[in-house]
C-alpha positions as CSV (number, residue, x, y, z in Angstrom):
1,M,116.8,107.8,25.1
2,H,119.6,107.8,27.6
3,R,121.0,110.8,25.7
4,F,117.6,112.5,26.1
5,I,117.7,112.0,29.9
6,Q,121.3,113.1,30.1
7,N,120.6,116.3,28.1
8,R,117.5,116.9,30.2
9,M,119.5,116.9,33.4
10,C,122.2,119.1,31.9
11,S,119.5,121.5,30.8
12,R,118.1,121.6,34.3
13,R,121.4,122.7,35.6
14,K,121.9,125.2,32.8
15,I,118.6,126.9,33.9
16,L,120.3,127.5,37.2
17,T,123.4,129.1,35.6
18,A,123.0,130.7,32.2
19,G,119.3,131.1,32.7
20,V,119.3,132.3,36.3
21,S,118.5,135.9,35.5
22,L,115.4,134.8,33.7
23,A,114.2,132.6,36.5
24,A,115.0,135.3,39.1
25,S,113.1,138.0,37.1
26,A,110.1,135.7,36.8
27,A,110.2,134.9,40.5
28,G,110.5,138.6,41.4
29,L,107.5,139.4,39.2
30,Q,105.4,136.8,40.8
31,L,106.5,137.8,44.3
32,A,105.5,141.4,43.5
33,R,102.1,140.3,42.4
34,G,101.7,138.3,45.6
35,A,102.7,141.2,47.7
36,A,100.3,143.5,45.9
37,G,97.2,141.7,47.4
38,L,94.7,139.1,46.6
39,T,91.2,139.1,45.0
40,D,88.4,138.0,47.3
41,D,88.2,134.7,45.4
42,Q,91.9,134.1,45.9
43,Q,91.8,135.0,49.5
44,H,88.8,132.6,50.1
45,R,90.7,129.9,48.3
46,R,93.8,130.4,50.5
47,E,91.6,130.1,53.6
48,A,89.9,127.0,52.2
49,V,93.3,125.3,51.5
50,R,94.5,126.1,55.1
51,R,91.3,124.6,56.5
52,Y,91.7,121.6,54.2
53,L,95.3,120.8,55.1
54,G,94.8,121.5,58.8
55,K,97.7,121.9,61.3
56,Q,98.8,118.3,60.8
57,H,99.3,118.5,57.0
58,W,100.2,122.1,56.5
59,K,103.8,120.8,56.8
60,P,103.5,117.1,55.9
61,R,106.2,114.5,56.9
62,G,106.1,112.6,53.6
63,C,108.0,110.3,51.3
64,I,108.0,109.2,47.7
65,Y,106.3,105.9,47.3
66,V,106.9,103.6,44.3
67,P,106.6,99.8,44.7
68,A,110.1,98.2,44.9
69,R,110.0,96.4,41.6
70,A,108.1,99.0,39.5
71,W,110.3,100.7,37.0
72,N,107.8,103.3,35.9
73,D,104.3,104.6,36.7
74,Y,102.6,102.3,34.2
75,Q,104.0,99.3,36.0
76,T,103.0,100.6,39.4
77,W,99.3,100.5,38.6
78,R,99.3,97.6,36.1
79,N,101.0,95.4,38.7
80,Y,99.2,96.8,41.7
81,D,99.1,94.4,44.7
82,P,96.9,95.3,47.6
83,H,98.9,93.1,50.0
84,E,102.2,94.7,48.9
85,A,100.7,98.2,49.3
86,R,99.6,97.5,52.9
87,R,102.9,96.0,53.8
88,D,104.7,99.1,52.5
89,I,102.3,101.4,54.2
90,G,103.2,99.7,57.5
91,F,106.9,100.4,56.8
92,A,106.0,104.1,56.3
93,R,104.1,104.3,59.6
94,R,107.3,103.0,61.4
95,L,109.0,106.2,60.2
96,G,106.2,108.5,61.3
97,I,105.1,109.3,57.7
98,N,101.7,111.0,57.2
99,A,101.8,111.7,53.5
100,F,102.8,109.9,50.3
101,R,103.7,111.4,46.9
102,V,102.9,109.0,44.1
103,W,102.7,109.0,40.4
104,L,99.5,107.9,38.5
105,S,99.7,106.8,34.9
106,Y,97.9,108.4,32.0
107,E,99.1,105.5,29.8
108,F,97.6,102.9,32.1
109,W,94.4,104.9,32.1
110,L,94.3,104.7,28.4
111,H,94.8,100.9,28.7
112,D,92.3,100.3,31.5
113,A,90.7,103.2,33.2
114,D,88.4,101.0,35.4
115,A,91.4,99.1,36.7
116,L,93.2,102.3,37.6
117,L,90.1,103.6,39.4
118,S,89.9,100.4,41.4
119,H,93.6,100.1,42.2
120,F,93.9,103.8,43.2
121,N,90.8,103.6,45.4
122,D,92.1,100.6,47.2
123,F,95.4,102.3,47.8
124,L,93.7,105.4,49.1
125,T,91.6,103.3,51.5
126,A,94.6,101.5,52.8
127,C,96.5,104.8,53.3
128,A,93.6,106.5,55.0
129,A,93.3,103.6,57.5
130,A,97.0,104.3,58.4
131,G,96.5,108.0,58.7
132,I,98.4,108.8,55.5
133,R,97.1,111.3,52.9
134,V,98.2,110.9,49.3
135,M,99.4,113.5,46.7
136,P,99.1,111.9,43.3
137,D,100.9,113.3,40.2
138,L,98.9,113.2,37.0
139,F,101.7,113.7,34.4
140,E,105.4,113.4,34.2
141,S,108.1,115.4,32.4
142,D,111.1,113.3,33.2
143,G,112.1,110.0,31.5
144,V,112.0,108.3,28.2
145,E,109.1,108.3,25.7
146,P,106.1,106.0,26.6
147,T,106.5,103.5,23.9
148,K,105.1,100.0,24.4
149,A,108.6,98.7,24.8
150,N,109.6,101.3,27.4
151,L,106.4,100.9,29.4
152,N,107.0,97.2,29.7
153,D,110.8,97.2,30.1
154,T,112.0,95.4,33.3
155,N,115.7,95.2,32.5
156,P,117.4,96.8,35.5
157,W,119.9,98.6,33.3
158,T,117.5,100.0,30.7
159,A,114.1,100.2,32.3
160,S,113.1,103.8,33.1
161,D,110.4,106.2,34.1
162,V,108.5,107.6,31.1
163,V,107.4,111.0,30.2
164,S,103.6,111.4,30.2
165,P,102.0,112.1,27.8
166,A,104.4,111.6,24.9
167,T,106.4,114.6,23.7
168,K,104.6,114.6,20.4
169,V,101.3,115.0,22.2
170,V,102.5,117.8,24.5
171,N,103.9,119.7,21.5
172,D,100.7,119.7,19.5
173,K,97.6,121.3,21.1
174,R,95.4,119.4,18.7
175,L,96.3,116.3,20.5
176,W,95.5,117.5,24.0
177,G,91.9,116.3,24.0
178,K,92.5,112.9,25.5
179,P,94.9,114.1,28.3
180,M,92.4,116.7,29.3
181,E,89.7,114.1,29.4
182,Y,91.9,112.1,31.8
183,V,92.2,115.2,34.0
184,Q,88.4,115.7,34.0
185,W,87.9,112.0,34.8
186,F,90.3,112.2,37.7
187,M,88.8,115.4,39.1
188,H,85.3,113.9,38.8
189,H,86.3,110.9,40.9
190,F,88.8,112.4,43.3
191,G,88.6,116.2,43.2
192,N,86.7,116.2,46.5
193,D,88.2,113.1,48.0
194,R,89.6,114.0,51.4
195,R,91.9,111.0,51.4
196,L,94.1,113.1,49.1
197,L,96.5,115.6,50.4
198,A,96.8,117.5,47.1
199,I,96.7,116.9,43.4
200,E,99.9,117.5,41.4
201,V,99.2,118.2,37.8
202,D,102.7,117.6,36.4
203,N,106.2,116.9,37.6
204,E,109.0,119.3,36.6
205,P,107.5,120.7,33.4
206,W,110.8,122.2,32.4
207,A,110.6,122.7,28.6
208,P,108.4,125.6,27.2
209,W,105.8,123.3,25.7
210,R,105.7,121.1,28.8
211,M,105.1,124.3,30.8
212,I,102.3,125.4,28.5
213,F,100.7,122.0,28.6
214,A,100.9,121.8,32.4
215,R,99.4,125.2,32.8
216,E,96.4,124.1,30.8
217,V,96.1,121.0,32.9
218,M,96.1,123.2,36.0
219,R,93.3,125.4,34.5
220,V,91.2,122.3,33.6
221,A,91.7,120.9,37.1
222,R,90.8,124.3,38.7
223,R,87.6,124.6,36.6
224,A,86.4,121.3,38.2
225,N,86.2,123.3,41.4
226,G,87.3,120.5,43.7
227,V,88.2,121.0,47.3
228,V,91.6,119.2,47.1
229,P,94.5,121.7,46.7
230,L,96.3,121.8,43.4
231,T,100.1,121.9,43.0
232,V,102.9,121.2,40.4
233,G,106.2,119.5,40.9
234,G,108.8,122.2,40.6
235,N,112.6,121.7,40.6
236,R,112.7,125.3,41.9
237,T,110.0,127.4,43.5
238,A,110.3,129.8,40.6
239,Q,109.0,127.1,38.3
240,S,105.9,126.7,40.4
241,M,105.3,130.4,40.4
242,Y,104.5,130.3,36.7
243,F,101.2,128.8,37.8
244,L,100.1,131.5,40.3
245,N,97.6,132.9,37.8
246,D,96.3,129.4,36.9
247,G,95.0,128.3,40.3
248,I,98.0,126.7,42.1
249,D,97.5,126.3,45.9
250,I,100.8,124.8,47.0
251,L,104.3,125.5,45.6
252,Q,107.2,123.0,45.5
253,T,110.9,122.8,45.3
254,H,113.2,119.8,45.0
255,C,116.6,119.3,46.5
256,N,118.2,116.1,45.3
257,F,121.9,115.6,46.0
258,P,123.1,119.1,47.1
259,L,126.8,119.4,47.7
260,T,126.8,121.0,51.2
261,A,124.7,121.7,54.3
262,A,125.0,125.4,53.5
263,A,123.5,124.8,50.1
264,V,120.5,123.1,51.7
265,R,120.1,126.0,54.2
266,N,120.3,128.5,51.4
267,R,117.7,126.6,49.3
268,I,115.3,126.4,52.2
269,H,115.7,130.1,53.0
270,G,115.5,131.4,49.5
271,E,113.0,128.9,48.0
272,I,110.7,128.2,51.0
273,T,111.0,130.6,54.0
274,I,111.0,133.9,52.1
275,P,108.4,133.2,49.3
276,Q,106.2,131.4,51.8
277,M,106.2,134.4,54.0
278,V,105.5,136.9,51.1
279,L,102.9,134.8,49.3
280,D,101.3,133.3,52.4
281,M,101.1,129.9,50.7
282,P,102.5,126.5,51.7
283,I,105.8,125.6,49.9
284,W,107.0,122.1,50.3
285,M,110.3,120.4,49.5
286,T,108.8,117.3,47.8
287,E,112.1,115.6,46.9
288,W,115.3,115.3,48.9
289,Q,117.8,112.5,49.5
290,R,121.4,113.1,50.7
291,L,124.4,115.4,50.6
292,R,127.1,114.7,47.9
293,P,130.1,116.9,48.7
294,H,132.1,115.7,45.7
295,G,129.5,116.0,43.0
296,S,125.8,115.5,42.5
297,G,125.9,112.9,39.7
298,W,123.7,115.0,37.4
299,G,125.0,115.8,34.0
300,G,128.2,113.7,34.0
301,G,131.0,113.2,36.5
302,H,131.4,109.9,38.3
303,L,130.3,109.5,41.9
304,Q,133.2,109.1,44.4
305,G,133.5,106.7,47.3
306,N,130.1,105.7,48.8
307,A,128.2,108.6,47.2
308,W,126.0,106.1,45.3
309,Q,124.5,104.8,48.6
310,P,121.6,106.1,50.7
311,D,122.7,108.6,53.4
312,Y,119.6,110.3,54.6
313,R,121.2,111.1,58.0
314,S,123.4,113.6,56.1
315,M,120.4,115.8,55.2
316,A,117.5,114.8,57.4
317,P,118.6,117.0,60.4
318,L,118.7,120.1,58.2
319,V,115.2,119.4,56.8
320,H,113.7,118.7,60.3
321,H,115.4,121.7,61.9
322,A,113.8,124.0,59.2
323,E,110.3,122.6,60.1
324,I,109.2,122.5,56.5
325,G,106.7,120.2,54.7
326,N,108.9,117.6,53.0
327,F,109.0,114.3,51.1
328,F,112.2,112.2,50.9
329,W,113.0,109.9,48.0
330,S,112.1,107.1,48.6
331,L,110.4,104.7,51.0
332,M,111.4,101.4,49.2
333,L,115.0,100.6,48.4
334,K,115.3,100.9,44.6
335,P,117.9,101.6,41.9
336,A,117.7,105.3,40.9
337,W,114.5,106.2,39.0
338,L,116.3,108.0,36.2
339,L,119.0,106.3,34.1
340,V,121.5,109.2,34.4
341,Q,121.8,108.4,38.1
342,R,121.3,104.7,37.9
343,H,124.2,104.3,35.5
344,E,126.3,105.9,38.2
345,G,125.2,103.2,40.6
346,T,122.8,105.3,42.7
347,I,120.4,103.4,44.9
348,S,117.9,105.1,47.1
349,G,115.4,104.1,49.8
350,V,115.1,102.8,53.3
351,F,113.2,99.5,53.4
352,H,113.9,96.2,51.6
353,E,110.8,94.2,50.8
354,D,111.1,92.0,53.8
355,G,111.3,94.9,56.3
356,R,115.0,95.1,56.7
357,V,116.6,98.5,56.3
358,W,119.6,99.7,54.5
359,S,120.6,101.8,57.5
360,N,119.2,102.1,60.9
361,A,121.0,105.4,61.2
362,D,119.1,106.7,58.2
363,A,115.7,105.4,59.5
364,R,116.4,107.1,62.9
365,A,117.3,110.4,61.3
366,I,114.1,110.4,59.1
367,S,111.8,109.3,61.9
368,Q,113.5,111.4,64.6
369,N,113.2,108.2,66.7
370,P,116.5,107.2,68.3
371,A,114.9,103.9,69.4
372,F,114.0,102.8,65.8
373,H,115.5,99.4,65.1
374,A,115.1,96.9,62.3
375,P,117.4,94.2,60.8
376,E,119.9,95.9,58.7
377,L,121.1,94.9,55.2
378,K,123.4,97.1,53.1
379,A,123.1,95.1,49.9
380,W,121.4,95.3,46.5
381,P,118.3,93.2,46.0
382,T,118.9,90.2,43.8
383,W,116.4,91.4,41.2
384,A,118.7,94.5,40.6
385,H,122.0,92.6,40.7
386,A,122.8,93.4,37.1
387,I,123.6,97.1,38.0
388,P,126.4,96.6,40.6
389,R,127.8,93.8,38.6
390,K,127.9,95.9,35.4
391,L,129.5,98.8,37.3
392,G,131.9,96.7,39.4
393,L,130.6,98.2,42.7
394,P,132.0,96.6,45.9
395,V,128.7,95.4,47.2
396,K,127.6,92.0,48.4
397,I,124.6,90.9,46.4
398,A,121.6,90.4,48.8
399,G,119.7,87.2,49.1
400,D,116.0,87.2,48.0
401,T,114.3,89.9,50.1
402,T,110.8,88.8,49.4
403,Q,110.7,86.2,52.2
404,K,108.6,86.8,55.3
405,S,110.0,89.6,57.5
406,P,111.7,88.2,60.7
């Protein structure tokens, strides 16, 4: 499974090199269609999305939220704790966050749909009380297969995000009935729920059959005719453009571990500023973390120096200066979500569970609040100690961070 993730990340980078002409031509085609004009229905939808988002959420200040000890989406909702959620929402408000990007779990819906409905409703209520709107993702294209063992794995070295639904389901249209039932169920309950910022139908559907599946999910969601805008997690804006004829309302791009500030500026200009102007649609950077001048850590190559640590202050000023809708990864301090990064020692996030932060400098850069202050602890949580010990990282292992915040 680790090989699958490694190959998946290598494939992602190959798209940007050997396949760049294909992506560029697809992007150009879609841009041309956008410039050619909109139907009345499309124009009405654009206007409705603008009204729905309003000035405050047209360019959200967001973050990825996954509970500290959840290793995948199934565990997020199986182990949902209302008190933990409200505590973490309080941390987000300290950073001035007004939007969360979260992953739902089709696999947990199969296990207990009523529990998922109850847990997600509670989470939305808590977020709304804090002025935070939520963008849930329905399916996931990154990770290992959703076997029972993988869904329940809590070993820090092997536990991973899971693809959803399973690859064998995605690759066989005859098996799409249940996933589409899940989409219809979700749209019935939440398609008009204004506690939501948007609905993301899939995250990074990079492979051809994943893309075909995700486009059908988008069409099913659109036929529900909800007011909540629809989007898809796109590693590049061109990936989101494949959905322009399927009802997408918001495009996305991701920017994890770019090498230089110039690369970030170029990404923002080419993937957000220009297509947003031409298409007259919101385009958000829904994943960003830090600069890594000596290598991103994707697809091989060991990280150098302190590149495994959080360093949001290296990238936050670039994002804020561009005044774009954005979501950083992630609110809670966690070992990397994907094994290819975790096995390089990557740890991301701002807050420990007790309210201490890895870096006040990072928190100030994200919040744009020079007065932000919290107790600081640059150390791994004890429940993840197996990772730095296995890799021999020069990090002091933290004490238990679940005690009451000072």
